[in-house]
C-alpha positions as CSV (number, residue, x, y, z in Angstrom):
1,X,-56.3,59.9,42.9
2,X,-52.7,60.0,41.7
3,X,-51.6,61.3,45.0
4,X,-53.2,58.5,47.1
5,X,-50.7,55.8,46.2
6,X,-47.5,57.9,47.0
7,X,-49.1,59.1,50.3
8,X,-50.0,55.5,51.2
9,X,-46.5,54.3,50.4
10,X,-44.9,57.0,52.5
11,X,-47.2,56.2,55.4
12,X,-46.3,52.5,55.3
13,X,-42.6,53.3,55.0
14,X,-42.9,55.6,58.0
15,X,-44.7,52.9,60.0
16,X,-42.0,50.3,59.1
17,X,-39.2,52.7,59.9
18,X,-40.8,53.8,63.2
19,X,-41.4,50.3,64.6
20,X,-39.8,49.5,68.0
21,X,-36.8,47.1,67.9
22,X,-37.1,44.2,70.2
23,X,-35.3,40.9,70.8
24,X,-36.5,37.6,69.6
25,X,-37.2,36.5,73.2
26,X,-39.4,39.7,73.7
27,X,-41.5,39.1,70.5
28,X,-43.9,36.9,72.4
29,X,-44.9,39.9,74.6
30,X,-45.8,42.0,71.5
31,X,-48.3,39.8,69.7
32,X,-50.6,41.6,67.3
33,X,-48.3,44.6,67.3
34,X,-46.1,45.9,64.6
35,X,-42.4,45.8,65.6
36,X,-38.9,45.1,64.4
37,X,-37.5,41.9,65.7
38,X,-33.7,41.5,65.6
39,X,-31.6,38.4,66.1
40,X,-29.4,35.8,64.4
41,X,-30.8,33.4,61.8
42,X,-29.4,30.0,62.9
43,X,-31.6,27.7,60.8
44,X,-33.6,27.9,57.6
45,X,-36.0,25.7,55.7
46,X,-37.5,26.1,52.2
47,X,-40.4,23.8,51.7
48,X,-40.2,23.8,47.9
49,X,-42.0,20.5,47.6
50,X,-45.0,21.6,49.7
51,X,-48.2,23.2,48.4
52,X,-47.5,26.6,50.1
53,X,-43.7,26.6,49.6
54,X,-43.0,28.5,52.8
55,X,-39.5,29.6,53.8
56,X,-38.8,29.6,57.5
57,X,-36.0,31.7,59.0
58,X,-35.5,30.5,62.6
59,X,-33.8,32.9,65.0
60,X,-31.3,32.3,67.8
61,X,-32.0,28.6,68.2
62,X,-32.8,25.9,65.7
63,X,-36.3,24.5,65.2
64,X,-38.2,23.6,67.2
65,X,-36.6,25.6,70.0
66,X,-36.4,28.9,68.1
67,X,-38.0,31.7,70.0
68,X,-39.1,33.5,66.8
69,X,-39.5,32.7,63.1
70,X,-39.9,34.9,60.0
71,X,-42.0,33.2,57.4
72,X,-41.9,33.9,53.7
73,X,-44.9,32.6,51.8
74,X,-44.1,30.8,48.6
75,X,-45.7,33.4,46.3
76,X,-43.2,35.9,47.6
77,X,-40.1,33.7,47.6
78,X,-38.8,34.9,44.2
79,X,-38.6,38.5,45.4
80,X,-36.0,37.4,47.9
81,X,-33.8,35.3,45.7
82,X,-32.7,32.4,48.0
83,X,-33.6,33.7,51.4
84,X,-32.8,30.3,53.0
85,X,-29.2,30.8,51.9
86,X,-28.9,34.6,52.0
87,X,-30.0,35.1,55.6
88,X,-28.5,32.0,57.2
89,X,-26.0,32.8,60.0
90,X,-26.7,36.6,59.5
91,X,-27.9,39.0,62.1
92,X,-31.1,40.6,60.7
93,X,-34.1,42.7,61.7
94,X,-37.6,41.8,60.5
95,X,-40.4,44.3,60.6
96,X,-44.1,43.5,60.5
97,X,-47.0,42.4,62.6
98,X,-46.1,39.8,65.2
99,X,-48.6,36.9,65.2
100,X,-48.7,33.6,67.1
101,X,-48.6,30.2,65.4
102,X,-48.4,27.0,67.4
103,X,-47.7,29.1,70.5
104,X,-44.7,30.8,69.0
105,X,-44.3,34.4,67.6
106,X,-43.7,35.0,64.0
107,X,-43.8,37.6,61.3
108,X,-45.1,36.9,57.8
109,X,-42.7,38.6,55.4
110,X,-44.0,39.5,52.0
111,X,-41.5,42.2,50.9
112,X,-37.7,42.3,51.0
113,X,-37.9,45.8,52.5
114,X,-39.2,44.1,55.7
115,X,-35.7,42.5,56.3
116,X,-32.6,44.4,57.0
117,X,-29.2,42.7,57.5
118,X,-27.6,44.4,60.5
119,X,-24.3,46.1,59.9
120,X,-25.3,47.1,56.3
């Protein structure tokens, strides 16, 4: 049983590392697939007064015209420090399952390892 967790962790790391890199505009064509979406975060919003305390990272265009959004649920916010400030105006890649919400693609981000700042 001790071996199961490290094997699972390595398998997940392999999946995240092996995901195809795609642009934010192409994300809509990859719904329900695991991929790495890359672009510039041009707008952020931390809903610290809401029940779910979501953080939204909007790529390439400001909300509501953003072609892709990374969403950090409130229960995971502390793991990222201040993602609404850290990633603003940065080129980043986000890895995870692309889902659709309100006819737009997004990835729910629960771990900092899912986000890589390009050029680092």
